[in-house]
Legacy VTK file of the C-alpha trace (Angstrom):
# vtk DataFile Version 3.0
C-alpha trace
ASCII
DATASET POLYDATA
POINTS 65 float
0.030 0.089 0.028
1.365 3.334 -0.985
0.371 6.502 0.847
1.262 9.991 -0.616
1.626 12.756 1.958
2.602 16.351 1.332
5.988 17.028 2.786
4.567 20.197 4.552
2.163 17.878 6.409
4.817 15.511 7.494
7.141 18.306 8.659
4.228 19.999 10.458
3.334 16.816 12.412
7.008 16.294 13.214
7.397 20.005 14.491
4.161 19.684 16.575
5.469 16.325 18.107
8.888 17.964 18.880
7.135 20.909 20.667
4.721 18.808 22.453
6.664 15.696 23.525
10.312 16.625 23.334
10.003 20.187 24.879
11.484 21.961 21.901
10.652 25.641 22.029
8.291 26.976 19.320
10.808 29.848 18.383
13.438 27.071 17.663
11.098 25.495 15.204
10.299 28.771 13.574
14.071 29.585 13.353
14.917 26.202 11.741
12.089 26.664 9.157
13.296 30.188 8.258
16.938 28.970 8.012
15.698 26.398 5.672
14.047 28.956 3.386
17.237 31.004 3.568
19.478 27.997 2.413
17.015 27.421 -0.458
18.168 30.653 -2.036
21.967 29.936 -1.682
24.472 27.977 -3.830
24.089 25.102 -1.265
20.540 24.281 -2.374
21.526 21.875 -5.230
23.896 19.967 -2.719
21.082 19.779 -0.061
18.582 18.602 -2.710
20.886 15.979 -4.018
21.781 14.820 -0.539
18.111 14.586 0.558
17.127 12.635 -2.714
19.994 10.227 -2.149
18.941 9.768 1.490
15.378 9.116 0.518
16.468 6.587 -2.146
18.740 4.747 0.399
15.804 4.631 2.855
13.417 3.295 0.267
15.894 0.856 -1.172
15.722 2.331 -4.720
19.420 3.108 -5.282
20.977 2.357 -8.525
23.751 -0.088 -7.698
LINES 1 66
65 0 1 2 3 4 5 6 7 8 9 10 11 12 13 14 15 16 17 18 19 20 21 22 23 24 25 26 27 28 29 30 31 32 33 34 35 36 37 38 39 40 41 42 43 44 45 46 47 48 49 50 51 52 53 54 55 56 57 58 59 60 61 62 63 64
């Protein structure tokens, strides 16, 4: 069974759980999100995208060996 969820929903639930159960401050979640948007506009964005896609492929077991 395949379930498709938007990444924003997954990240939102993860952030809510971190605030609720791990005691992470809300402002820390906001700063991390804003820093992510900032990094998206830099020269590091392609490297981050590539690394994220590779990590997802490794987790899913769909790497080209």
